[in-house]
N, C-alpha and C positions, 0 to 999 in steps of 0.2 A: 735164660732169653732174660735183656737188658733193663729194669724197669728206672725212668727216668722219674727219678724226685724231686718235687717242687717246692719250694720254701712259703713262707707268707708274704714277702714283700714284695708285691705286686710286679706286675712290666713296667718298659714304661713307657712316658705313651707316647703315643701313633697318630698316626691320617689314617684312621679309616676309611675307604670306597664313598663310602655315603656321607660322608663328611667336606667330601668335593665342593657341591652348593654347595651349602653354610660357606664355607673358607668364602667363594667364588662371591653371594651374597651380602657376604663384607664386606668385602673390594667393591662390587659395585656400590653399599649405600654410601663408601666414602666420595664414592668416581661419581656421586649423585649431580654434581653438578656440570663438571667435565661431560659427564655422558649425554646432556640439556642441550650443550652444545656441543654438542659434536653429532647429536641428530641433527642439531638444528644446519649444519653447514651441509650436510647429505642431505637433507631433503633441498636446504635452497642447487646442492648441484645438479642432485637429478631435474629437478623443473628448470632449472633455465636451458640441463642442457651442456651438450659439449661449450670450452671457455673458444674463444681469440688463441691466439699459440703465444701472444705477446704477456699474457700473462701466468706462464709455467716455465721454468728454467728446461734449461735442452738434458737430453737424453741423459751426457756426459756430465751436468749442473746433478743432475738428480743424481743419480751413482758417488762423487764428491761428499755430494750433502750427510746425503746415507753415511755414509763410511766414517760422517765426524760426529752423527748423531752417535749412532753405535758404541761408540767411545766415550763419546759424554754420559748416558745413558750408563752402560756400564761402570764406569769408573766410579759413575755418581751408587748405581751397588753398591759396588766392591764398598768402597767409604759406610757406608748404611748400613750395609750387615756384620761387619768390623768395629761401628759403633754399639749396635743391638749385643754384639758377644763379647765384646767389655765390657755390656752393662752386669751382660750375663756370668761373667768370670767376678765380676765386684760382689754381685751376690753371695755363688760362690764363695768366693773369701768372705763375707760378709758370716753365710754361714758355721763357717769354718771354726770364727774368730770366739762367734758365741757357744759354741763347742765346748774350745779352750777358755771361755767364763767361767763356764758354769765345770770342769776339772777343777782347773787353778784354784776355786775354793771349796772345790772337795777333799783338792788332798793338801789346801793349809786349816777348812776349819776342820770339829771336832764333829762327828752327828747331830746332840746336844744345843751347841753349836748354831747348825750351818741348815735346821726346821725350825731355828726358833723366828721369831716378829722379824729381826731386824737384817739372818739370813737368809728368810725368801726373800725381802728387798733389793737385798745385792744380785739375784734373782732376775725379778721383776724389771731394774732397771736396763737388765740388756734384750728383757721380750718389750718390750715400751720401748726402746730406739728403736732397737726395731720396725717397731707399729710408727713410730711420730715417723719414719724416713723414710717412709712407704708411704707414708696420706701426704706429705713434703714433695716426693717428686711423683707423685700423679696429680700435686692439688684438689684433689678426692679423694670421698672415705665412702662404704657403703654405713650406712645409720648403725645395723647392731653389732657392724663391728668398731667404729666408734666407744659404743655404749661401751665392748669391751674394755675397748682401753683407757673408755676412761675411768672404770673402775683398780682398772691397772694404781692411776695417780692417784689415785684415791687413794689407795693403800700407801703409797708411797711420803701420801700426805703434803701431794703437789697437787697445782687447780691442773684443769682439765685445760688452759688455754696455755700450759707450759709448751715453749718449744722445743727440738730438738737439746740446739746448742743449750739450751739450759736444764733437759735433761743430763746436758751430757756431763755439766759440771757439777749437776749435785751428784751425779755416780763416783764423779773427783773427790767430791766432800767426804762421804761416804767412805772412801778408800786414808781417804785422812783419816779421821776417825775410827777407823779398825787401825787404823797404825799406831796414836794417840793412846785409845786404849788399851792396846797391848793384845787385840786379837790375834794382830801379823806379827812378824814382827822387820827388815826395814828389805831386806829379801821379797819374802808375800808382795812386800806393797810395790817393790820393782814389778814382781812378774804379773800383776794385777794391773799395772798403770805403761806394761807393755805390747796386753793386748788386749787393754782400752786404746792406745797410738795406731794396734793393730784397725783398732776395729774404729778412728779417726778418720784414718788411709782411704778405706774405703768407700767411706762417706763419701768423703772432696769428692774421688774419681767421680761415684757417683753422679754430684752436684756439679759437678764437672759436665759429664755428658747431659746431663736434663738445660742444665742454662745455657750451654754453647751448642746452639744451631748447629748446622753449615750456610754456610752467610748467604742471604739472600739475594745477592748479586749474584753469586753462581747457580741458586733455585732458582731465578727467572728465565735468565740465560741456556739453561739447561731448557726448560718449559719451554718461553717459547719459541728454540730451534726446533723441539718436538713437534711442535704444533704446527709447523712452516714447512716437518719436510713432513708430514704426514697429508695436509694440505694439497699441498704436490701430487703425493703417489696419487692421490684421490682423482685430480686433476688430469693428470698422464694415463691413470689406470683409467676414466671416463673417457679420452680422445681416443681409445684402444676399443667401446663396449664391454671392455671385462671391469665396470664400475663395481661392484663388488669386490674381487681382489681387491681394489684401491681401497674399501671399506674395511675388506678386510685387515689389508697392511695395518693403513691406519692406525683401527682403534689395537692392534699387537702394540706399537711402536710407544701407545700413546698409554697403555697397562703399564707396557716395564718401568717408565720411567714415575708414575703412582705410585710403584710397587717399591719402586726406591723412597719416594718418598717417604712411605706410613712407615718402613721398615725403619728411619733414623729415629725414629722420637720410642724410643720402648719402654715412655713409663705412661703411656697411654691411658686413659681413664675410662675407656669402652671394655675395657679386659677382652678386645678379641687376639686374633689368631697373629696379628700384630706384633704383642703387646708382651711382656714375661709376666710368668705368673707369679703376682708377690704380693699379693694375699696367703697362694698356696707358701708359698715360701717362710713368709712371718708364719705361718704356722707353725711350717712345720720346726722353723727354733721353737717357742710357745711349744711345743708338744715334747723336746727334748728338753729342755730349766729346771720348766714346770711344773710339776707332778699331783698339784693336786689338779678339776680340770676349768676352767677358761669357758665362760658363756658367751659364744661368738655368736647368739641370738640362731636366722634361716642360713649362716653360711657354712657349705662343707666345700672343703679343698677340691677341687678340679681335676681328674687327668684324663681330658676331652682339651687337647690343642688348640681346639679351637673356639672354642671360649672358658675360655682360662677362670670369670668372674664371672 
């Protein structure tokens, strides 16, 4: 008889069946204004009854418009998923580069120097950097997490208002002082700066995704053509006394378009299933680099992909 052995690493996050309702509620909450307008249009259509033919396209016209809408929505959703996945890949590289920073320091510095105040600060520079990047991308933070990061900055003798770029400059100066004081040689300085440059590349990519959304003209066009097509479907099925089918199809196209719009922003502040688990990722980096416990208040990393934070 074979015996299955399991480790203590846990299972990857999965959406459980009873979480489906929560995902739908998150979606509908974001769509609340769209749903209000949708309900108003359906109510007016039902109240007025079938409209004259001049208000609707021909069956051939509806078919052609449906193909166009499907292509635009599919393209938008594909681009949205690509943006989301690129952001996740860049955050994965941030995790790896943070571990490289730790390992290079372990290789260059003897234990007594690494556990000194100066050595601990070298680790804390990287941890503070990823948390400030998190806060910048989301333009939002939990109060308890902010207090924990402010404590890190205080250890580094920096002000709570220190920006991400200023922190990067301070870390570069700290590496320069290590070399000047003889803690590391020129090769060690080069190794640390290479890791720092890799982090900067990932940071720049994440900032690009955050600051460059899908062009507004494309967003408006796809949204307008989706509403136009959905309304045409509703009117067409209303004429054939199958208004409920029109309502369902209208809702389906509207929801598909909105999902693509929401996934385009992987750094949203609500921490829902549309976003990346930034706080959990930063907590992982913190545990990997800092040996002493860091007080993050009531925050605990979530393994539920329907509610990351």
